[in-house]
Phi, psi and omega in degrees: 000318180293327179297316180294320180295316179296317178297315182297312181293321179296314179295320179296316179298315179296322178294319179297321177298315180298314183292317183283337180274342180284121185293318188254031181295136182235102179239018183297326178297320178293319178296321177295321176296321179292328184291341177283342176269131185298325183288327187257021181293335184265015179295125176262183180297314180293321178296322178292321175300317179295318179298315179296316181296318178294321179297316180294317180296316180297317181293323177298312180292327176294318178294322178298316178293322181293319182269007181304319178295337183267353184298314184296321178293318179296321184286347176293335184244336186229173178276154179294326182294329177291329175296314179293324176299316179297316179299314180295319179295317180294314182292319179296312182292325179295313181292319179296321178288316182295323181268000180054060179259125182233164173081016180284156180281123181291328177295312178295329177293317177295319176298318177300315182299317180288317181289323179290324176295319177295320177300314180294322179293316180295315180293331177292321181283324183284325187246053179285000000 
């Protein structure tokens, strides 16, 4: 349980850094979509960043659990860090495409992919 919590909070924090550090981030379409829902009419820029970050973190952890039976077969041929890199890349790109997020910094995105993969690898080794 602590492993999942550390992973979730770490990924969410890294996502918030990427979103808030990107100068030309464009999430207005998502905010406009949220404004049509009565409950989410008061979403601000920061609240939307948190929502996106939680969505990416949740989807990453969901994919890791879904692909857990295939990890051992995958690891017979490749490194574990490439598996985590692939999971992070798929979850990040899926959420960015689904939520129509544009203008993010590619440098920060690459830094996120490497640091989040390292975070997942470290938590996997520490909390076996």
